C-alpha distance (Angstrom), angle and dihedral (degrees) to the residues before:
residue distance angle dihedral
M1 . . .
E2 3.79 . .
D3 3.84 117.6 .
V4 3.76 112.4 -116.5
T5 3.82 119.7 -154.4
F6 3.76 121.8 -156.6
T7 3.77 127.5 -165.5
R8 3.79 122.1 -137.3
Y9 3.80 112.6 -99.5
D10 3.79 117.1 -138.8
T11 3.80 119.6 177.3
A12 3.84 88.1 -153.3
D13 3.79 89.2 69.5
Y14 3.77 90.1 66.2
L15 3.79 100.5 45.2
K16 3.79 102.5 90.1
T17 3.81 104.8 149.3
E18 3.83 138.3 34.2
A19 3.83 87.3 -107.2
D20 3.80 89.3 56.1
I21 3.80 89.8 50.5
A22 3.76 93.6 47.5
A23 3.80 92.6 50.0
Y24 3.81 91.1 47.8
L25 3.81 92.8 50.9
K26 3.78 91.8 45.8
A27 3.87 90.2 52.1
A28 3.76 90.9 46.2
M29 3.79 92.6 51.9
E30 3.80 93.6 45.9
G31 3.76 93.9 48.3
S32 3.78 98.7 41.9
E33 3.84 104.5 62.1
D34 3.76 90.3 124.7
D35 3.82 97.3 36.3
P36 3.78 116.4 54.7
A37 3.85 88.9 178.0
C38 3.83 88.0 68.9
I39 3.77 89.6 63.5
T40 3.81 90.4 48.6
R41 3.79 90.8 51.2
A42 3.84 91.2 48.8
M43 3.85 89.8 51.4
E44 3.76 91.1 50.7
V45 3.82 90.1 53.2
V46 3.81 91.8 48.8
A47 3.81 90.7 49.6
R48 3.82 89.9 53.8
V49 3.80 90.4 48.2
R50 3.75 94.2 49.0
K51 3.78 91.2 48.1
T52 3.79 89.3 52.7
I53 3.82 92.0 47.8
C54 3.84 91.0 50.7
V55 3.79 91.9 50.0
A56 3.79 92.5 47.8
S57 3.85 93.3 50.3
């Protein structure tokens, strides 16, 4: 059997602009009506992205 290697997926890697962040938060809010923890996770991702953007600036 062939070894398969997977890379770690992190949504934060794909949120590059404020428009990306806004669309991500909108999708999280629309898709999480029954799971408030989903919004919390989305906010944590956005916080990490914004911290990275501030450090890079």
